[in-house]
C-alpha positions in Angstrom: -31.9 54.6 -60.1 -31.1 55.9 -63.6 -30.9 59.6 -64.3 -29.7 61.3 -67.5 -28.2 64.7 -68.0 -29.7 66.1 -71.3 -29.0 69.7 -72.3 -28.2 70.6 -68.7 -31.5 69.2 -67.4 -31.7 66.3 -65.0 -34.2 63.7 -66.3 -35.4 60.7 -64.4 -36.7 59.7 -61.0 -36.0 62.0 -58.1 -33.0 60.9 -56.0 -33.9 62.7 -52.8 -36.9 61.9 -50.8 -39.2 64.2 -48.9 -40.8 63.7 -45.4 -44.2 62.1 -45.0 -46.9 64.5 -46.3 -44.7 65.9 -49.0 -44.0 65.1 -52.7 -40.6 65.5 -54.2 -40.1 67.4 -57.5 -36.9 68.1 -59.4 -36.7 71.9 -59.6 -36.3 75.1 -57.8 -38.0 78.4 -57.0 -35.0 80.8 -57.7 -33.9 82.9 -54.8 -33.8 82.0 -51.1 -37.4 81.2 -50.3 -40.5 83.4 -50.8 -40.8 85.7 -47.8 -41.5 83.0 -45.2 -38.0 82.0 -44.3 -34.7 81.7 -46.1 -31.4 80.1 -45.5 -32.6 78.7 -42.2 -30.0 76.4 -40.7 -31.7 73.0 -39.8 -30.3 69.6 -39.0 -32.6 67.6 -41.3 -35.2 67.7 -44.0 -37.8 66.7 -41.4 -37.1 69.9 -39.4 -37.5 71.9 -42.6 -40.9 70.2 -43.1 -41.9 71.0 -39.5 -41.1 74.7 -40.0 -43.2 74.7 -43.2 -46.1 72.8 -41.5 -46.2 75.5 -38.8 -47.0 78.2 -41.4 -50.3 77.9 -43.3 -49.0 80.0 -46.2 -46.0 77.6 -46.7 -46.8 75.2 -49.6 -43.3 73.9 -50.2 -39.7 74.0 -49.1 -36.2 73.5 -50.5 -33.6 71.7 -48.4 -29.9 71.0 -48.9 -28.5 68.1 -46.9 -25.0 69.3 -47.7 -25.3 72.9 -46.4 -28.2 72.0 -44.0 -30.2 75.1 -45.3 -33.9 75.3 -45.6 -35.9 77.8 -47.7 -39.7 78.1 -47.2 -42.0 78.9 -50.2 -45.5 80.2 -50.8 -45.4 78.6 -54.2 -46.3 74.9 -54.5 -44.2 74.0 -57.6 -40.8 74.7 -59.0 -40.4 77.3 -61.7 -36.8 76.5 -62.7 -34.3 73.6 -62.9 -33.0 71.9 -59.8 -30.3 73.9 -57.8 -27.3 72.1 -56.4 -28.3 69.3 -54.0 -31.5 71.0 -52.9 -34.6 68.8 -52.7 -37.9 70.5 -53.6 -40.7 69.2 -51.4 -44.4 70.2 -51.9 -47.2 69.7 -49.4 -49.5 67.0 -50.6 -52.8 68.3 -51.7 -51.6 71.9 -52.2 -52.1 71.9 -56.0 -54.9 73.5 -58.0 -54.5 70.8 -60.6 -56.1 67.4 -61.0 -54.3 64.2 -60.0 -51.3 63.5 -62.2 -50.6 67.2 -62.6 -49.0 69.9 -60.5 -49.6 73.6 -60.6 -47.0 76.2 -61.7 -47.4 80.0 -61.7 -47.3 81.4 -65.2 -48.6 81.3 -68.8 -47.5 80.5 -72.3 -48.9 83.4 -74.4 -51.4 82.5 -77.1 -53.9 79.7 -77.1 -51.8 76.6 -76.6 -48.9 75.2 -78.5 -50.1 73.3 -81.5 -52.2 70.6 -79.7 -55.3 72.4 -79.0 -56.4 76.0 -78.4 -59.2 77.8 -76.8 -61.3 74.6 -76.4 -64.4 75.0 -74.4 -64.6 72.4 -71.6 -66.7 71.8 -68.6 -64.0 71.4 -66.0 -60.3 71.4 -65.3 -60.5 67.6 -65.0 -61.8 67.3 -68.6 -58.9 69.5 -69.7 -56.5 67.1 -67.9 -58.1 64.1 -69.6 -57.6 65.8 -73.0 -53.9 66.5 -72.2 -53.4 62.9 -70.9 -54.7 61.5 -74.2 -51.8 63.1 -76.1 -48.2 61.9 -75.5 -46.9 65.3 -76.8 -48.9 67.2 -74.3 -46.7 68.3 -71.4 -49.0 70.9 -69.8 -52.3 72.7 -70.0 -53.9 76.0 -69.1 -57.5 76.2 -67.9 -59.8 79.0 -66.9 -62.8 78.2 -64.8 -64.5 81.5 -65.6 -64.1 81.2 -69.4 -64.3 77.4 -69.5 -61.3 77.4 -71.9 -58.6 74.7 -72.1 -55.2 75.2 -73.9 -52.9 72.3 -74.4 -49.1 72.8 -74.6 -46.1 70.8 -75.8 -43.9 72.7 -73.3 -43.7 72.0 -69.5 -42.8 75.5 -68.3 -44.5 78.9 -68.7 -42.6 81.8 -70.3 -44.6 84.6 -68.8 -46.5 85.6 -65.6 -50.0 84.5 -64.8 -52.9 85.4 -67.1 -56.3 86.0 -65.7 -57.7 83.1 -63.7 -55.9 80.5 -65.8 -54.1 77.7 -63.9 -51.0 76.2 -65.5 -50.8 72.5 -64.9 -47.8 70.3 -65.7 -47.8 66.5 -66.0 -46.1 65.1 -62.9 
């Protein structure tokens, strides 16, 4: 497996694997879990998954094979770069985004970054199709109530959530 280190970001296929029912993402939710359980000592990634499965609010976990620590998260997707050897595992089907995209909390202020702004669309799936048609598009924001789609060249939000917009990153 080939991975490249570019400007401090690890790029390429994920090295670690997640248990059945979970998808692996390179990334991290900073801190030690999100109020469900942090720095829990477990013998394996499978045990960490079992703990997450036991809690309906748990949408992901981070596990270090080296330190055998498990952090449980209410968020489904990473918001920062990978931390040490921690694998970030998200429950399959826990995203508000269409296939090929994953949800991240946040917003890029304004109306998209150069590719398309405040476009009226009928659904989040149409917004995803628009983003998929541009190689420069890395993410989109969509509001069901306003029916608006904003396309972005950046993968990560820079601010907190805005209204009912969902921020979806190409996975």
